[in-house]
C-alpha positions, 0 to 999 in steps of 0.5 A: 528470538530463536534462530529459526525465527531470525532465519525466516526474517532474514529471508525477507531482509533486503534493501528495496531498490528503484529496480523493484518498483515495477514488481511492486506495482504489478503485485499492487495491481493484483491486489486492486483487481482482487479488491475490485472483483472478488465475489461471495462465490469466490469464498470457500468458507460455507458461512459468513461469505459476505463478511469474509469477502468484504474483509478480504476486499479491505485487506487487498485494498490496504496491501495494494495501496502500501505496495503502490506507494512503495513502488511510487517512491522507488520510481522517484529514486527514494529509499523506503528502507529505514536507517540502521540507527535511530536517530539517523545519521547526522543531517538526514531525516528519519523519513522516506525522503532521501534519494539513493544517490545521497545515501550510504547504503551501509547505513540502511537496514534491510530489515525494516521499511518505513511505515505506510503512514510515513509514505502517505505523510511524505507523498506530496514532498517526494512527488513535488505535488499539492495534495488535498484532504480527500486524496490523503483521506483515501490513502489513510482509509486504506491503511486503516482497512489493512490495520484493522482487518489484519489484526481482528475480525468483527461480526458487523462493519458499517458500510460507507460507499464514499470510503471506497470512492475516496480510495479509488480516486486516490489510487487512480491519482497515484497511477496517473501522476507517478506511473503515467497510467490511466486506471479504471478502478471500481471496488464492487461492494453491492450487488448492483456494482460490477468490479472494474480494474483496467489500466491504459 
């Protein structure tokens, strides 16, 4: 890998701390509000406005969910950066479940964080709550949106309104049970819907 690429990677290398939780949640807020309220007229590209608007909404959803989950884990004092070695140090699990106060930070890499899938899989364990399939599905759909829209584009995408309702409900639950915030969230996808993003 070239020096310039390594230099750019180094600009983004850091171990996220619990103090980063508030910032990550604020940026997640931005992505959720964009997902909720973005309109065709906001898309500057002259053609395929609906296609591009919907793609951007799904990207905003996926990024927002990942940042909100990282903020949630950090809020609970759990490290979201990976270990420097694989397998991890003896007695530790290669998952985002470890409190900062039991870790040697020299064993944590600033270069990589745990995947969104790992955060979803360990949410119940870290938050000490029971989760149902609908909650997990909402988060997993958001991850799928992020992955697919970030790596390709399709002329057609079958729209399933319930996917967005599942995501909204999952996000509202995370805000409520981790951050003690009541969130109004409606991701508008049809002309009859008005996007909503409000926090209380």
